[in-house]
C-alpha positions in Angstrom: 86.4 82.3 115.9 87.3 85.9 115.1 88.7 88.9 116.9 86.3 91.8 117.3 87.0 94.1 114.3 89.3 97.0 115.1 88.0 100.3 113.7 88.8 103.9 114.2 85.6 106.0 114.6 86.1 109.2 112.8 83.8 112.1 112.1 83.0 110.7 108.6 82.5 107.1 109.7 84.7 104.1 110.4 88.2 103.6 109.2 90.2 100.4 108.8 93.9 100.2 109.7 96.3 98.3 107.4 99.6 97.3 108.9 102.8 95.7 107.6 106.0 95.2 109.6 109.6 95.1 108.5 111.5 93.4 111.3 115.3 93.7 111.4 116.7 90.7 113.4 120.4 90.6 114.1 121.8 87.2 113.1 123.3 85.1 115.9 126.7 84.4 114.5 130.4 84.3 115.3 131.2 87.5 113.3 129.7 90.2 111.0 128.2 89.5 107.6 131.3 90.2 105.5 134.1 90.4 108.1 135.5 88.5 111.1 134.9 91.4 113.6 133.1 90.7 116.8 129.4 91.6 117.4 129.4 91.6 121.2 126.8 94.0 122.6 128.0 96.9 124.8 131.7 97.1 123.6 133.5 100.5 123.7 132.8 102.5 120.5 134.9 101.6 117.5 136.6 98.6 119.1 134.9 96.0 116.8 135.6 97.4 113.4 137.6 95.6 110.7 139.1 97.2 107.7 136.2 95.8 105.7 133.6 97.4 108.1 135.4 100.8 107.8 135.4 100.5 104.0 139.1 100.9 103.6 140.3 101.0 100.0 140.8 97.6 98.4 138.9 95.7 101.0 136.7 93.0 99.6 133.7 91.4 101.4 133.4 87.6 101.9 130.0 86.2 103.1 129.9 84.6 106.5 128.5 81.1 105.9 126.9 81.0 109.4 124.9 84.1 108.7 123.5 82.6 105.5 122.8 79.3 107.3 120.8 81.1 110.0 118.7 83.0 107.5 117.9 79.8 105.7 117.0 78.0 108.9 114.7 80.9 109.8 113.0 80.7 106.5 112.4 76.9 107.0 111.0 77.6 110.5 108.2 79.7 109.0 107.6 77.2 106.1 108.9 79.7 103.6 110.2 79.3 100.1 114.0 78.9 100.2 115.6 80.4 97.1 118.5 78.3 95.9 119.8 81.3 94.0 120.1 84.7 95.6 122.1 87.8 95.0 123.5 90.8 96.9 122.8 94.3 95.7 124.2 97.7 96.6 121.7 100.2 98.0 123.3 103.6 97.5 122.8 106.5 99.8 125.0 108.9 101.8 124.9 109.0 105.6 127.7 109.7 108.1 127.5 106.3 109.7 127.6 104.4 106.4 131.4 104.4 105.5 131.0 102.6 102.1 128.4 105.1 100.8 126.2 102.1 100.1 124.6 99.2 102.0 125.0 95.6 100.8 121.5 94.2 100.8 119.2 92.0 98.7 116.3 93.4 96.7 115.7 91.6 93.4 116.7 88.0 94.5 116.3 87.5 98.3 117.4 84.4 100.0 114.0 83.5 101.4 110.6 84.0 99.7 107.0 83.8 100.9 106.1 82.1 104.2 103.6 82.6 107.0 103.2 82.8 110.8 100.0 81.8 112.6 99.3 84.0 115.7 97.0 83.6 118.6 95.2 86.9 119.3 94.6 86.4 123.0 97.6 84.8 124.7 95.7 84.2 127.9 93.2 82.1 126.0 95.0 79.6 123.7 91.6 78.6 122.2 90.9 82.1 121.1 91.0 83.3 117.5 94.1 82.8 115.3 95.2 84.6 112.3 97.7 83.7 109.6 100.1 86.6 108.7 101.9 86.3 105.4 105.6 86.8 105.1 106.7 88.4 101.8 110.4 87.7 102.1 113.5 87.5 104.3 116.7 89.1 102.9 120.1 89.5 104.6 121.9 92.8 104.7 124.6 94.6 106.6 123.7 97.1 109.3 125.0 100.7 109.4 127.0 102.3 112.2 125.5 104.6 114.8 125.7 108.4 115.3 126.2 109.6 118.8 124.8 113.0 119.5 125.2 113.2 123.3 129.0 113.0 123.6 129.9 116.6 122.8 128.0 119.9 122.9 128.6 120.8 119.2 129.7 117.7 117.5 128.3 114.3 116.6 130.5 111.2 116.8 130.3 108.0 114.8 130.5 104.5 116.3 131.1 101.8 113.6 130.8 98.8 115.9 127.5 97.9 114.3 128.7 98.6 110.8 128.6 95.3 108.9 126.5 93.4 111.5 124.4 90.8 109.8 120.7 91.5 109.7 117.7 89.5 108.5 115.0 91.8 107.3 111.7 89.9 107.7 109.1 91.7 105.7 105.4 90.9 106.4 102.6 91.3 104.0 100.1 94.1 104.9 97.9 91.5 106.5 97.5 93.0 110.0 94.4 95.1 110.9 94.9 96.0 114.6 97.6 96.8 117.2 96.7 93.5 118.9 97.5 91.5 115.7 100.8 93.3 115.2 101.8 92.7 118.8 101.0 89.0 118.6 102.9 88.8 115.3 106.1 90.4 116.8 105.9 88.1 119.9 105.4 85.0 117.8 108.2 85.9 115.4 110.6 86.6 118.3 109.7 83.3 119.9 110.4 81.4 116.6 113.8 83.2 116.2 114.8 82.3 119.7 113.8 78.7 119.2 115.8 78.5 116.0 118.7 80.3 117.6 119.1 82.7 114.7 118.5 85.9 116.8 118.4 86.5 120.5 115.3 88.8 120.1 116.6 91.3 122.7 114.7 94.4 121.4 116.0 96.6 124.3 119.6 95.9 123.0 118.6 96.7 119.4 119.1 93.1 118.1 115.5 93.0 117.0 113.6 96.1 115.9 110.6 96.9 113.7 109.8 99.4 111.0 106.0 99.9 111.3 104.1 100.6 108.1 100.6 102.1 108.7 97.9 103.3 106.4 94.1 103.8 106.8 91.2 103.4 104.5 87.4 103.2 104.5 86.5 99.4 104.8 86.5 97.8 101.3 88.4 100.6 99.6 91.9 100.3 98.1 95.0 100.7 100.3 95.8 104.2 101.4 99.2 106.0 101.4 101.4 104.5 104.1 104.0 105.9 106.5 106.9 104.0 107.9 107.9 104.6 111.5 111.5 103.4 112.0 113.4 101.4 114.6 110.6 100.7 117.1 112.2 98.6 119.8 109.4 97.0 121.9 106.1 95.2 121.3 104.3 97.8 123.4 105.8 100.6 121.3 104.8 98.8 118.1 101.2 98.7 119.2 101.4 102.4 120.4 102.8 103.6 117.1 100.0 101.9 115.2 97.3 103.4 117.4 98.8 106.9 117.3 99.7 106.9 113.6 96.3 105.5 112.5 94.4 108.2 114.4 96.7 110.9 113.1 96.1 109.8 109.5 92.4 109.7 110.0 92.5 113.3 111.5 94.5 114.5 108.5 92.2 112.9 105.9 89.0 114.0 107.6 90.5 117.5 107.8 90.8 117.6 104.0 94.6 116.9 103.9 96.6 114.1 102.3 98.9 111.5 103.8 102.5 111.9 102.6 104.6 108.8 102.0 107.3 109.5 104.6 109.6 108.0 107.2 108.7 108.9 110.8 110.2 108.5 114.2 108.4 107.5 117.4 108.8 109.5 120.7 107.8 107.2 123.5 107.9 110.0 126.1 105.2 112.0 124.2 103.6 108.9 122.6 103.7 110.4 119.2 105.3 110.0 115.8 107.2 112.8 114.1 108.2 113.3 110.5 111.8 112.4 109.7 112.2 112.5 105.9 110.2 111.8 102.8 110.0 108.1 102.0 112.3 107.0 99.2 111.4 104.5 96.6 113.6 101.7 95.4 114.8 103.7 92.3 116.1 106.4 94.6 118.7 104.1 96.0 120.1 103.1 92.5 120.1 99.4 93.4 122.5 97.3 91.3 124.2 93.9 91.7 127.2 94.1 94.0 130.2 93.5 91.7 132.4 92.2 94.5 130.1 89.3 95.5 129.1 86.2 93.5 125.5 85.1 93.7 124.7 82.6 96.5 123.8 79.1 95.1 122.6 76.7 97.8 123.0 72.9 97.2 121.0 70.0 98.5 123.5 69.1 101.1 123.5 72.6 102.7 119.7 72.8 102.7 119.4 69.3 104.3 122.0 70.3 107.0 119.9 73.4 107.7 116.7 71.5 107.9 118.1 68.7 110.1 119.4 71.3 112.6 116.0 72.8 113.3 114.6 72.2 116.8 111.0 71.3 117.7 109.2 74.6 117.1 106.7 76.2 119.5 103.4 75.1 117.8 104.5 71.5 117.5 105.9 71.5 121.1 102.6 72.9 122.4 100.6 70.2 120.7 102.9 67.5 122.1 102.6 68.9 125.6 98.8 68.7 125.3 98.7 65.2 123.8 101.6 63.4 125.4 101.9 65.2 128.7 98.2 65.9 129.2 98.7 69.5 130.0 96.0 72.1 129.7 96.0 74.3 126.5 96.8 77.3 128.6 99.8 75.7 130.5 101.1 74.3 127.3 100.9 77.7 125.5 102.7 79.5 128.4 105.4 76.8 128.7 106.2 76.9 125.0 105.9 80.7 124.4 109.7 81.1 125.0 112.4 78.5 124.2 114.1 79.2 127.6 110.9 78.3 129.5 110.4 75.1 127.5 114.0 74.0 128.0 113.8 74.6 131.7 110.4 72.7 132.0 111.7 69.7 130.0 114.8 69.5 132.2 112.5 69.6 135.3 110.2 66.9 134.0 113.1 64.6 132.9 114.8 64.8 136.3 111.5 64.4 138.2 110.7 61.3 136.2 114.1 59.9 136.9 114.0 60.6 140.7 110.5 59.3 141.1 110.8 56.3 138.8 107.8 57.4 136.8 107.0 58.3 133.2 107.3 62.0 132.2 103.5 62.0 131.6 103.0 61.1 135.3 105.0 64.0 136.6 104.4 66.7 134.0 101.3 68.2 135.5 102.8 68.7 139.0 106.0 70.1 137.4 104.0 72.5 135.2 101.9 73.8 138.0 104.9 74.3 140.3 106.9 76.1 137.6 104.2 78.4 136.5 102.9 79.3 140.0 105.6 78.9 142.6 108.8 79.5 140.6 107.5 82.2 138.2 105.9 84.0 141.2 109.2 83.9 143.1 111.3 85.1 140.1 108.9 88.0 139.5 109.2 89.0 143.1 113.0 88.8 142.9 113.2 90.5 139.5 115.0 87.5 137.9 114.4 85.3 134.9 114.9 81.6 134.5 118.5 82.0 133.4 119.3 83.6 136.7 117.0 81.4 138.8 118.5 80.5 142.2 116.9 77.1 141.9 117.9 74.7 139.1 115.7 72.2 137.4 117.4 69.4 139.4 116.7 71.1 142.7 113.1 71.7 141.7 112.7 68.1 140.8 114.0 67.0 144.2 111.5 69.3 145.9 108.6 67.9 143.8 109.8 64.3 144.6 109.6 65.0 148.4 106.0 66.2 147.9 105.1 63.2 145.8 106.4 60.6 148.3 104.7 62.3 151.3 107.8 63.7 152.9 106.6 67.3 152.5 103.0 68.7 152.5 102.2 71.5 150.2 102.6 74.0 153.0 106.0 72.6 154.1 107.1 72.6 150.4 106.5 76.3 150.2 108.6 76.9 153.3 111.4 74.7 152.0 111.2 76.5 148.6 111.6 79.9 150.2 114.7 78.7 152.0 116.1 77.2 148.8 115.7 80.7 147.1 117.6 82.4 150.0 120.4 79.9 150.5 120.7 77.8 147.3 120.6 74.6 149.4 118.9 71.5 148.2 115.4 70.5 149.5 116.8 67.3 151.0 119.4 69.2 153.0 116.9 71.8 154.3 114.4 69.1 155.3 117.1 67.3 157.4 118.6 70.4 159.0 115.3 72.2 159.8 113.3 69.0 160.7 110.5 69.9 158.3 109.4 66.4 157.4 105.7 65.8 157.2 104.5 63.4 159.8 101.9 60.7 159.5 102.1 59.7 163.2 98.4 59.0 163.8 98.9 59.1 167.6 100.2 62.7 167.5 97.6 63.8 165.0 94.8 62.2 167.0 95.9 64.0 170.1 96.0 67.4 168.3 92.6 66.8 166.6 91.0 65.8 169.9 92.2 69.0 171.6 90.9 71.2 168.7 87.5 69.5 168.9 87.4 69.9 172.7 88.4 73.6 172.5 85.7 74.4 169.9 82.6 72.7 171.2 80.3 75.3 169.7 81.7 74.8 166.2 81.5 71.0 166.6 77.8 71.4 167.4 77.3 73.6 164.3 79.2 71.1 162.1 77.1 68.2 163.4 74.0 70.3 162.8 74.8 70.4 159.1 77.3 73.3 158.7 79.8 71.1 156.8 81.9 74.0 155.6 83.3 74.2 159.1 85.3 71.0 158.4 88.0 73.2 156.8 88.3 75.1 160.1 89.1 71.9 162.0 91.6 70.9 159.4 93.4 74.2 159.6 93.5 74.3 163.4 94.8 70.8 163.5 97.5 71.6 160.9 98.4 74.7 162.9 98.7 72.7 166.1 101.0 70.2 164.3 103.2 73.1 163.1 102.2 72.4 159.5 104.0 69.1 159.5 101.0 66.7 159.6 100.0 64.7 156.6 96.8 66.5 155.4 95.3 63.2 154.2 95.8 61.6 157.6 94.4 64.8 159.3 91.3 64.6 157.1 90.7 60.9 157.9 91.2 61.3 161.7 88.9 64.4 161.9 86.1 62.9 159.9 86.1 59.8 162.2 86.3 61.9 165.4 83.6 64.4 164.4 81.2 61.6 163.3 81.8 59.6 166.4 79.8 62.0 168.6 76.9 62.3 166.2 
């Protein structure tokens, strides 16, 4: 299966877009890449700066083992080549937020080589087309600081809190050909990083951002000149940058102009890219091996430790949910898209199986349906996520168990759930206090059904005349008369018998 080919229709014919992404992912670690300073988001300016980060004379960098470990684990998660030998280089340039006058990065010998990511192009249809996007490399580098232009009318200030923060630069091959493919790639990469635990993926906080490389060409022709739009911080903006920049380039080329290799910035308010500076090549940065850092040489024990620490990854988990838990492809895809959702679901299934004395496969479908419809719907309404859910997996499992054993009908379960959201009380407590137990008292149900039939003689006649769709009306009226507490199965049985008796 293939996605419909994305083309830009210009005055001179069709144009193809070529896209490559350089994703900067902040490494989840206990400190910065070469110092022990904190990396907590939102701290006051210049409160998380060591002497190394500030480039004080005589300060020597020491690699943070955890940062190296996380980069290797990320490489393993995308089935990439792990380079046992890698080396740090100095990338020389002057900028006010770069106190050393150079950035410590990796160019010639990165820690991770080629890998790949398989993306689904329509997330609402897990059986839709997939595409394999090549990864060229992952290298580790230190972040620069931040210029603050809004603190003073005539001056810019420098915040060095981010100076020295460990980044993985994940460089794709120019394999993407549409905004949809690029969006799917960023989502899948973010999902993998979160599963691995090597980056939290919070693009709005700047811990994951993308440099978007775009060029256009007539189909089948060589690659065109690319531009790079820096620091794009959402999936939606990545897709918008590609669409705008590709159309801009087509307009320039068809107008007889040339594309300049340059760095651009994206303005989301105007939905446009603007030129920032001419794009430098590697030789402009005068890369050379950092003389203060020995090469990294990874041994078998370290690599084995990294591999053993990897969790079950989203694609493998999705397949297991389909095969072992008999979930639909769609439900399995949604439940595994984010590590947080999968963890919550597995806790819900485990606790449901324990309470009900059943296998996880027996309770998984009901758990998945409730989580994806009832809980997600409620959280969207409340503006919360699973981490801040008022209902825990254990409380959800208790509610599902009360439905499974017949204590609650589906209607009553919804009522109980709403009270759980408001109060935080358990389902069992609410059922006892509010008297919301489902009843299977045949005498009471027969009495209610008889009254409904007696009060609706015209509809009874129509039903017996062949209008069988009216049966739902009688069920609804009987349930209403019972205050929603009647067992629907018993209601159905009693009504069928009563309505057939007079035929």
